[in-house]
TISELUM-381971 format. One record per residue (C-alpha): residue number from 1; x, z, y; chain. Coordinates in nm, 3 decimals, decimal comma. Layout:
N
{NUM {X Z Y} "A"},
...
***
This chain:
97
{1 {21,716 0,440 6,592} "A"},
{2 {21,648 0,087 6,478} "A"},
{3 {21,668 -0,230 6,686} "A"},
{4 {21,302 -0,220 6,787} "A"},
{5 {21,332 0,135 6,924} "A"},
{6 {21,605 0,016 7,161} "A"},
{7 {21,447 -0,317 7,269} "A"},
{8 {21,118 -0,243 7,447} "A"},
{9 {21,005 -0,586 7,570} "A"},
{10 {21,138 -0,904 7,733} "A"},
{11 {21,129 -0,939 8,111} "A"},
{12 {20,933 -1,253 8,205} "A"},
{13 {20,999 -1,347 8,568} "A"},
{14 {21,098 -1,667 8,745} "A"},
{15 {21,454 -1,548 8,789} "A"},
{16 {21,495 -1,444 8,426} "A"},
{17 {21,346 -1,770 8,300} "A"},
{18 {21,594 -1,974 8,508} "A"},
{19 {21,879 -1,781 8,343} "A"},
{20 {21,762 -1,885 7,994} "A"},
{21 {21,932 -2,224 8,046} "A"},
{22 {22,266 -2,038 8,069} "A"},
{23 {22,184 -1,837 7,752} "A"},
{24 {22,111 -1,520 7,951} "A"},
{25 {21,811 -1,312 7,848} "A"},
{26 {21,664 -1,003 8,015} "A"},
{27 {21,504 -0,716 7,822} "A"},
{28 {21,362 -0,375 7,901} "A"},
{29 {21,551 -0,131 7,683} "A"},
{30 {21,552 0,239 7,603} "A"},
{31 {21,681 0,448 7,895} "A"},
{32 {21,928 0,634 7,673} "A"},
{33 {22,073 0,325 7,499} "A"},
{34 {22,428 0,220 7,584} "A"},
{35 {22,573 -0,132 7,592} "A"},
{36 {22,711 -0,129 7,238} "A"},
{37 {22,377 -0,013 7,096} "A"},
{38 {22,193 -0,283 7,293} "A"},
{39 {22,436 -0,549 7,169} "A"},
{40 {22,392 -0,443 6,806} "A"},
{41 {22,012 -0,430 6,842} "A"},
{42 {21,988 -0,782 6,991} "A"},
{43 {22,217 -0,926 6,724} "A"},
{44 {22,019 -0,756 6,447} "A"},
{45 {21,671 -0,840 6,579} "A"},
{46 {21,726 -1,206 6,672} "A"},
{47 {22,025 -1,310 6,461} "A"},
{48 {22,236 -1,426 6,756} "A"},
{49 {22,591 -1,357 6,878} "A"},
{50 {22,613 -1,154 7,202} "A"},
{51 {22,909 -1,208 7,437} "A"},
{52 {22,823 -0,967 7,721} "A"},
{53 {22,567 -0,702 7,817} "A"},
{54 {22,496 -0,595 8,175} "A"},
{55 {22,263 -0,301 8,236} "A"},
{56 {22,085 -0,161 8,538} "A"},
{57 {21,889 0,159 8,560} "A"},
{58 {21,580 0,141 8,782} "A"},
{59 {21,434 0,454 8,937} "A"},
{60 {21,059 0,501 8,936} "A"},
{61 {20,880 0,457 9,267} "A"},
{62 {20,667 0,731 9,420} "A"},
{63 {20,312 0,605 9,458} "A"},
{64 {20,017 0,768 9,629} "A"},
{65 {19,704 0,819 9,428} "A"},
{66 {19,501 0,963 9,712} "A"},
{67 {19,563 1,215 9,986} "A"},
{68 {19,758 1,488 9,808} "A"},
{69 {19,869 1,416 9,452} "A"},
{70 {20,160 1,175 9,471} "A"},
{71 {20,233 1,010 9,139} "A"},
{72 {20,552 0,853 9,012} "A"},
{73 {20,607 0,535 8,814} "A"},
{74 {20,837 0,577 8,516} "A"},
{75 {21,205 0,491 8,540} "A"},
{76 {21,336 0,220 8,310} "A"},
{77 {21,648 0,031 8,211} "A"},
{78 {21,701 -0,346 8,210} "A"},
{79 {21,967 -0,530 8,012} "A"},
{80 {22,084 -0,885 8,081} "A"},
{81 {22,230 -1,020 7,758} "A"},
{82 {22,462 -1,323 7,762} "A"},
{83 {22,503 -1,510 7,433} "A"},
{84 {22,816 -1,689 7,317} "A"},
{85 {22,841 -2,066 7,358} "A"},
{86 {22,817 -2,133 6,984} "A"},
{87 {22,522 -1,897 6,929} "A"},
{88 {22,169 -2,019 6,871} "A"},
{89 {21,898 -1,947 7,130} "A"},
{90 {21,631 -1,679 7,102} "A"},
{91 {21,306 -1,841 6,985} "A"},
{92 {21,093 -1,586 7,172} "A"},
{93 {21,176 -1,759 7,503} "A"},
{94 {21,150 -2,121 7,381} "A"},
{95 {20,796 -2,207 7,494} "A"},
{96 {20,821 -2,027 7,829} "A"},
{97 {21,090 -2,236 7,996} "A"},
***
């Protein structure tokens, strides 16, 4: 797996954008990726130095699509990546803050 198979997309919410000032970035990642794989993928893709990775696994919600067939949203994994103090910022988030 390369870095772009592990990193799915950034999470753009008010709470995640406030954390950018503290050099914390939130990404949707592959469900089967562990913290060391996520750290290596972020460092490779953006050229930054990662200090810490926190992950949370979110279960998919059951949603009704009518009377009988209940559907299910997919489960996913989020990773909050904290960069070191001497690391540069990720340019992807620059214009959004």
